[in-house]
C-alpha positions in Angstrom: 94.5 335.5 46.7 97.8 336.8 45.4 101.0 334.9 46.2 104.7 335.2 45.5 107.1 332.2 45.5 110.7 332.6 46.6 113.1 329.7 46.1 116.5 329.9 48.0 119.7 328.2 47.0 123.1 328.9 45.3 122.7 325.5 43.6 119.5 326.8 41.8 121.3 329.9 40.5 124.3 327.9 39.3 122.2 325.4 37.5 123.4 322.4 39.6 119.8 321.8 40.7 116.7 322.2 38.5 114.1 324.4 40.2 111.2 321.9 40.2 109.7 323.3 43.4 108.6 326.6 41.9 106.9 324.8 39.0 105.1 322.4 41.3 104.0 325.0 43.7 102.8 327.3 40.9 100.7 324.5 39.4 99.2 323.5 42.8 98.3 327.1 43.7 96.9 327.9 40.3 94.7 324.8 40.6 93.3 326.3 43.8 92.4 329.6 42.1 95.4 331.4 43.5 97.1 334.1 41.4 100.9 333.4 41.4 102.4 336.8 40.6 106.1 336.4 41.3 108.6 333.5 41.2 112.1 334.6 42.3 115.3 332.7 43.1 117.8 334.2 45.6 121.1 333.0 46.9 121.9 331.6 50.3 122.4 335.1 51.8 120.4 336.5 54.7 120.3 340.0 53.3 119.0 338.9 49.9 116.3 336.7 51.4 115.2 339.4 53.8 115.0 342.1 51.1 113.0 340.0 48.7 110.7 338.5 51.2 110.0 341.9 52.9 109.2 343.4 49.5 106.9 340.6 48.4 105.0 340.3 51.7 104.0 344.0 51.4 102.5 343.4 48.0 100.9 339.9 48.3 98.5 338.0 50.5 101.1 335.4 51.1 104.8 334.5 50.3 106.0 330.9 50.1 109.7 330.5 50.6 111.4 327.1 49.9 114.9 325.9 50.5 117.8 326.6 53.0 116.3 325.0 56.1 118.4 323.2 58.6 121.4 323.8 60.9 124.3 323.8 58.3 126.4 326.8 57.3 124.4 327.6 54.2 120.9 327.1 55.7 120.1 330.7 56.4 116.5 331.0 55.2 115.0 331.2 58.7 117.4 334.0 59.6 116.5 335.8 56.4 112.8 335.5 57.1 113.2 336.6 60.7 115.1 339.6 59.5 112.3 340.4 57.0 109.7 340.6 59.8 112.0 342.1 62.5 112.0 339.1 64.8 114.7 337.2 66.5 115.5 333.5 65.8 114.8 331.5 68.9 114.5 327.8 69.9 110.9 326.7 69.3 109.7 324.3 72.0 106.9 322.8 70.0 109.3 322.0 67.1 111.6 320.3 69.6 108.8 318.3 71.2 107.5 317.2 67.8 111.0 316.0 66.7 111.6 314.1 70.0 108.1 312.6 70.0 106.5 312.0 66.6 109.7 312.6 64.7 111.5 309.9 66.6 114.7 311.8 67.2 116.8 311.8 70.4 117.9 315.1 72.1 121.5 314.1 71.4 120.7 313.6 67.7 119.4 317.1 67.1 122.1 319.5 65.8 122.1 322.9 67.4 119.9 325.3 65.5 117.6 322.7 64.0 114.6 324.0 66.0 115.3 327.7 65.8 112.4 329.6 64.2 111.4 333.3 64.1 109.9 334.4 67.4 106.2 333.5 67.8 106.1 331.6 64.5 103.8 328.7 63.9 105.7 325.5 63.4 105.1 323.2 60.5 106.2 319.7 61.2 108.4 318.0 58.6 107.0 314.5 58.2 109.5 313.5 55.5 112.7 315.0 57.0 114.1 316.8 60.0 114.1 320.6 59.7 110.7 322.1 60.6 109.0 324.8 58.5 107.2 327.9 59.8 104.5 330.4 59.2 105.0 334.0 60.3 103.1 337.1 59.1 101.8 335.4 55.9 105.2 333.9 55.0 105.2 330.2 54.6 108.7 328.7 55.0 109.1 325.2 53.5 112.1 322.8 52.9 113.9 322.7 49.6 113.9 318.9 49.3 111.0 318.2 47.0 109.4 315.4 48.9 109.6 317.3 52.2 108.3 320.5 50.5 105.3 318.8 48.9 104.3 317.0 52.1 104.5 320.2 54.1 102.6 322.2 51.6 99.8 319.7 51.6 99.4 320.4 55.3 98.7 324.1 54.6 97.1 323.9 51.1 93.7 324.7 52.5 95.0 328.1 53.6 95.4 329.1 49.9 92.3 329.8 47.8 90.9 332.0 45.1 88.5 332.1 42.2 88.4 328.7 40.4 89.4 328.9 36.8 89.0 326.6 33.8 91.3 326.1 30.8 91.0 324.9 27.2 93.9 324.4 24.8 94.2 324.5 21.0 97.4 323.2 19.3 97.9 325.3 16.2 100.0 324.4 13.1 100.7 328.0 12.1 103.4 330.5 13.1 102.5 332.5 16.1 103.0 335.8 14.2 100.2 334.8 11.9 97.7 334.3 14.7 97.8 337.9 16.0 94.5 339.0 14.4 92.6 335.9 15.4 93.8 336.0 19.0 92.9 339.7 19.2 89.4 338.9 17.9 88.8 335.9 20.3 89.8 338.1 23.2 87.3 340.7 22.1 84.5 338.1 21.7 85.1 336.1 24.9 85.9 337.0 28.5 89.1 334.9 28.6 92.8 335.2 29.3 94.8 334.0 26.3 98.4 332.7 26.3 100.3 331.5 23.3 103.3 329.3 23.6 105.4 328.5 20.5 107.4 325.3 20.1 107.0 322.5 17.6 103.5 323.9 17.3 101.8 327.0 18.9 99.9 326.0 22.1 97.1 328.5 22.7 95.6 328.4 26.1 92.3 329.9 27.2 91.6 330.6 30.9 88.2 331.7 32.2 86.1 331.7 35.4 83.6 329.3 33.9 84.3 326.1 31.8 81.8 327.0 29.0 83.5 330.3 28.2 86.9 328.7 28.0 85.6 325.9 25.8 83.6 328.3 23.5 86.7 330.5 22.9 88.7 327.4 22.1 86.1 326.1 19.7 85.9 329.5 18.0 89.6 329.6 17.4 89.8 325.9 16.5 87.4 326.5 13.6 89.6 329.3 12.2 93.1 327.8 12.3 95.1 325.0 10.9 95.3 322.4 13.7 98.3 320.2 14.4 96.3 317.1 13.7 95.3 318.5 10.3 98.9 319.6 9.4 
């Protein structure tokens, strides 16, 4: 399964808020064997949301959009998603009933627009907040508040799946540029994907569709490099 993540919010682009949602979602999806192929942040603008979501839904099995849900002036994500799929925003009776019932809100306490979703969308209840999410044409719209987003994603996590992968990591005490030949050879010898991430050391990560292959590749490299523990 191929998935794109779109996070919405001017505060993310300005650096006022750290985009932890994208990292959390990418990790959870990867753990389920899903291939996360795009992570994009867009401003609180209907046209930008619609353009990016429309592009990604044509190329991926699903698109997850987070942030910008609610009735305030800058909560325009639902309008952007509705525009992307060519549907109107309209009051969603199931969302209203859930908020008045299980949500514990009064009709007078609901701000206008809170329950508006794209026409014929499936409502996702927000057990940690107010604004409901939605699923429409493979687009999953989740809140931006991390606790709300996580709880809502867990309700639909079973709808995301792929080939399970396994990883093994080697921390190398050599410059990344000196590892080129050995990384090339290990990729030739083993059916693995290799990522190298320099920092205080070089973290070499092997990913394979079976645990033994990932571990064998890591062992092969480990015997041919200076390890951090040995430095």
